N, C-alpha and C positions, 0 to 999 in steps of 0.2 A: 596642551589645550587644543581641542578640535575647533576648526573654523565652522562657520554656519553652513558652509557648502559641503561639509563632509556628510556622506550618506551611505546607508545600506540600501541596496537595490533588491527588491522582491520581484521574482518572476512568477506571476499568477497568484491570485488571492485564494483560489478555491471557492467553493460554495459556502454560503453563510452557515448553514446548519452543521456542516461538517468541519469547518475550519475557523470560525470566528474566535473561538476560545484561543486558538494558536496565534492568530493575527493580533489579538489583544495583548498577549504576553510578549510577542515580538516587538510591538510598538512601545510597550512600557519599558522593555529592556533597552531599546534604541534611545529613548528619551533619557533614561537613567545614565547612559554613557555619553550623552550629548550629541547624538547623531540624528539626522533626518531619516525618514523612511520613505522611499520612493517605490511606487508600484508600476509595473508594466503589465497590463491585463487585457483580456480579449472582450470583456463585457463592460457595458456602460456602468460606471460605479454608482452605487446607492449607499449601502451600509459601510462600504470601504472608506468613505470620506472621513469618518471619525478617527481613523487610525493612520492614514497616510498623509504625508506632507505634500506629495505631488503624485498625480496619476496620469499615465499615458495609456491610451486605448489603441491597440493595434491587433492584427491577427497574429497572436503569439504562436500559432501552429505553423505559420510560415516563418521558418527559422531565419531566413535572410532579412525579412522585415523586422523580426524581433531583435536581431543583432544590430540593425541600423538604429532602432529605437534606443537600445542600450548605449550605443556610442553617442547618441544625442544627449542622453542624460549625463554621460561621463564628460561631455564637452562643457557642461554647465556646472557640474559638481565633482568633487573628488570622491569617487566610489571606493569605499574601503572594505566592502563585503557584499557578497551576493547570496541570497537565500531562495530556496525553492522547495516546495513540498508536494508538487503534483507530478505524478509519474510521467506523463507525456512530455513534460517540460524540463526534467532534470538534466537531460543531455545538452540541450541548448543553453541552459543556465550554467552548466559546468564549462561549456565552450566560452561563454561570456566571461566567467570568472578567470579562466586561463588567459584570455586576451587582455583583461584589465590587470592581471597580475596580482589578484587578491587571494587570500587563503581559502581553503575549503576543499571539497571533493573535486579532484581533477577530472578533466574530460576523459583521460584514459581509464581512470577508476570507474567512472560511470559506464563506459563502454563494456568494461568487464562485468558489470552488474546487469545491464540491460539485455545483453545477448546470453540467454541461458545455455546455449551450446558452448560458448566461450567459457562461461563460468564452470560448466562441467569439465571441460578439457583442462583448464588451469588447475582446478582443485584435484582432479585425478592425478595430474602430473606432480602435484605437491605431496602426494601420498596420503591424502585425506580419504576417509570412507566416502565413496560415491557409488551410485548405481551404474550398471551397464547402460549404455545409451548410444543413440545414433540420430543425427539430424537427417531428415528425409524430405524429399520434394515430390515424391510420387507414391501412389498406393503400392506399387510393386516393391519399391525400396522399403516402405514401411512394413510390408509383410515379411520381407527377408530379415529385417532388423528384429522384428518380434520373434521370429523363429530362432534366430541366433541367441537373443537375450533370454527367451523362455517366458511363457505366459504365467501369471498375468503381467501386463505391461501398462504403464501410464503413457498416454499420448497427450501432448500439450503444445500450444503455440510457442514459437521461439522467443517472443519478447512481449508478452502481455502480463498484467498483474491481476490480483484478486481472484485467482483460480479460474479465470475466464477461459472457456474452451478446453479445460482439463478434464480427461475422462479415463476411466479404467476399462481395459479390454481384457477379457478372460480367454478369448479364442479368436480364430481368424475372422469369423463372421462379425464379432464385435469390433475387431481391429479395423475392418473396412469402414464401418460407420464412424468409429472414433477418429480416424484420419480425416474424414470429411468434415467432422465437427471442428477439430483443432485447426486444420488448414483454413477452413471457412472463417473461424474466429480471427485468424491472423490478418484477415483483410482489413480489419478496423485499426490495426497497429501501424507502426512505422513501415514505410515502403520497402526498405531492404529486407524485411523479415516476412513479407507476405507470401502466402502459398507454401509455407514450410511447416513442418511439425516434428517435434522431438519424440522419439519412441524410447522409453527408458524402463528399466526394471522397477517394479513396484516395491517400495520400501515400506515394510510393516512396522508400525509403532505410532504412539501419540505424536501429534504435531504441536510445536510451540513456535513463538516468534519472540525476538529480542530486539528492542530499539536501543541503540548505543551511539555514543560519540567516539570518534577516533581523533586523537591529538598527537601529532608527531609519532605516528605508528602505535601509540598506546591505545588499546581497546578498553573503553569505559562503558560497561553496560548500565542502562538506566532502569529498565523494568522488563519483565518477561510475561508474555501472555500465553495462556493455554487456549488452543483453538478448538472450536467445535465445528465439524463439517456435517453435511447431510446430502440427501438426494442422490445416493449411490445409483449408478456408477460415476456420477459427477462429484465434484469436490466443492460444492457451494459452501461458502463460509457463513454459517448461521449464527455465530457468536464467539465471544472471547471473554476470558476472565484473567484479571491481573491481580496477583497476590504479592504485596510488598515483601513478604517473608518467604516467598517460594524458595525451597531448598536448592533448586536448580541454579539460582543465582550464585551459589557457592560451590557448584560442582566444578572441580578443577579440570576434569577431562573436557567438559562442555566449553568452559571458558578458554582453555588452551586451543581447542579446535576452532573456535570463533576467531581468536586472535591470529592464528596461523592462516586461516582462510582469507582474512582481510589483507594480510601482508602479501599473500600469493596473488590476489586480484590486483594489488597495487593501490590499495586505499590507505593513504598516509594521514589524511585529515578529512573530516566530514561527519555526516550523520547517516546511519544505515539502519535498515529494517531487515533482519535476517530470519528466514523460516527454516526450521530444523525438524527432522524426524528423529525420534529417540528409538533406535533400532537395537537389535541384539548385538550387532557389530560395533555399536557405539553411535555417537551423534553424527547424523548424515545431513549435511546442509542441502536444502532443497533449492534455495535461491538467496541472493543478497541483493537488496534494493538500495539505491543511493538516495534515500529520503527517509523521513519519518513514516511510521506505519499509517495505513488508512483505517477505515472502519472505526474511527474514534478511539483507537488504541492509545494514542498519546494522552487523550483526555482521561481515559481510565487510569493510565499510569500516573498522571498528576493527582487524581483523587486518591489513589491507593498509596503512593509513595511520597507525595509532596514535591517531587522533582518536577520543575517546570520546563517542559520541552521547548517552549519558545525562548526562554532565557538561554538554554543550552545551545539552541540553534544559532542565536546571535553570537554567543561567545566563540563557538567554533568557526563561524564565518569571519570573525575578526582575528582568528589565529590564537585565541586564548584557551588555556586549559579550563574546561568547564567544571563546575561543582556538581557531582552526581550522587551526593550522599542523601539517602532517604531521610525525610523528617516526619514521616507517618508510617504506620504499620497496619494499613487497612486492605480491604479487598474490594475491587470494583469490576463489574461485568456489563456486557452488552448482549442483547439478543435481538436478532432481526426477524421480522414477520414476513412470511411468504404465503401466497395463496395456495389453496389445496389443488387448484386447477387453473389453467389459463383463463384470464378474465379481463374485462374492461371495468375499471374502477368507477364506482359511483361516489363512494365516500369512505374515509378512514377515520375512525375515532380512537384516540389513545387515552389511557388513564392519566389523570392529573394528580391523583393521590393514591398511594399504595405503600405498604411497608417496604422501607429501604429504597424507594424510588427516588432517583436523582433527577432524571429528565426522561421524557418520551416525546416522540414526534412522528407525524406522518411523513413519508418520503416521496409520495406521488400526489399529483393533482387529480381531480375528477377527470374522467375520460382517458386516463393513462391505460395503456395496454400492457399487461404483465404476462409474459410467457416464460414458463419454466423450461429448464434444459430438456432437450437440445434446441428448442425453438428460440431461446433467449437466455440471458444470464442476468444475475443480480436482480431478480424479479421481486424486489423487496418493497413492501408497502409501508413499513414502519420500523421503528426500533424503540427499545426500552433500555435504560441504564439504571442499575441498582448498586448499592453499596452495603457492605456487611463486615462483620468481624472475621469471618472465615469463608473459605471457598464454597463449602457445602451449603452454608446458609445463603450465600449470594446466589448460587445456582437455583435454589428453591424459590427465592424472591423473584428471580428472573422468570422462572416458569409461571408464577402467579401473575406477574405484571404483563407478560406476553399473552397470557390467556384472557386478559381483560381488554385486549385490542379487538375492535369490531370493524369488519370490512364488509362493505356492500358492493356488489358488482354483477355484471352480466357475463355468462360464459362466452368464451371466444372459440371460434372454429379453428381448425388446424392452420398453421402458417402456409402461405402460398408456396407452391413448388419453386425451389431455388432461392427462397428468401434468405437474406443474410442473417447469420447468427449475430445478435447485437443487443443494444440497450433498449429497455422499454421506453416507448414514447411517453412523454409527460413526466419523466423522472425529475424530481426536484434536486436530489443529492446523490452523487456517486463519487467516491474517491478511490482510486486504484492504489 
C-alpha cells in the first residue's frame, strides 16, 4: 500500500495544446496506482492545476535550481518515479532520477541520446549501419570533412531536435552556408554543444520514427510514424502519419536494429523516440531521443492504436513492464501549415468541421513573425489532425483540411544581418 506522500515527479508540463492529452493520461494513471503527481515547472500554472497535486515554479532551465527544487520535493514526499517529455529537460530529469535512485532512463543513457556525435560513434562501433560523419568546429574543418565524405552531405547541430538547423549541401558553396546555419542554430541549445556542426553522409530513403518503451533492456515498440518533410534543402517536418497496422512494426531487421542500438547506447529502461532512414543498406538510425516524440505523434499513436503513452510513461517510470498491445487498428495523421513567405501574422482561421477531422488549431498569436528557413525554423501557423481507415485516405483528408486553413498577414523584410536562427516570436506551441 502506498502512503499519501508517495509521488511521481514531473519535470516540465509542456504547453497545453501540445501536451495536455499526455498530462491527462499521466495524472489518471498516477491516481489509479495511488500516487500523487507533483510538477516542477517554469511557467505560472493555469490549466495544470487540474492534473497536479502540487506545483513548484522555478527556472527549470537553470539545472542547479531545478535540482534543488527536486530535492525539496523529495524531502517532503517519497518520490518513486520521475517523468519528463520536453527535450531541453530530459538530461536534468535523468540526473534527478539517478540521484533519487528511481527507475527510468539513466543520465548516461540520455547523454548518449542528446549528443548526436556520441550516438554516431557508439552505433558505428557497434557495427550498425551509419553514415560517414565528422564533428566540426570551423568552416575549414567542415569543408575537409565534406570532401572526405563526398557530396551531398547533411550538416546539423550537435544536440538539437525537430530537424532544427539541419540542411543538405550539394557542393562547397552550399556547404559554407550550411555550416553557418547549423552552427548558428546550435547557439540556442545547451552550452557544451554551441558553435559545432556535424557533417555527415546523406542517407537516401524514407524517414520514419518509432516511439517505444524499454524495460530491463527489452525493446517494446508502441507505434510507428511515417514522416513528411519539405522545404529542401532544409528538413522541415511538415507532417506525420501513424498506421496501427504498419508492416514495419513486424520487420525483424528493423526491430533487431532498434534493440541493438538501444543496448549500445546504454538504454536499459525508459521511453525513446527514434528516427530512422530506410536505406538500401538497411535501417539507418538518424537519432535516438530519450523522450516521447513531439509534433503530437504520441496523440496520433493513441488514436490509431489505442496504446496510451501516458500510461506507458508512468509504468516505465515506476519500473513496471508496460502493456503495449494495440487495441485499435486505425490511421491518424497531422499536417502543419507554413506560410508561403516570411510574414507577420494578423490572423489564423482553422476548420472546425471536415471529413475525418479530429482537431485543428492555430499555433501562433496575432503579430507573430514567421520566418522560413534559413531565417528561422518551425514557422508553423497551424495544424490539422485527421483519422481514417487507411493511410492513403488519411493523407487525402489531411490535404483537404490543411487547404481549409486561412492565414492573413503582412510580408516581412529580410532578417537583420547577423540575426540568430531561431523560433518565431509569438509562437504558442512548440515541442522538440
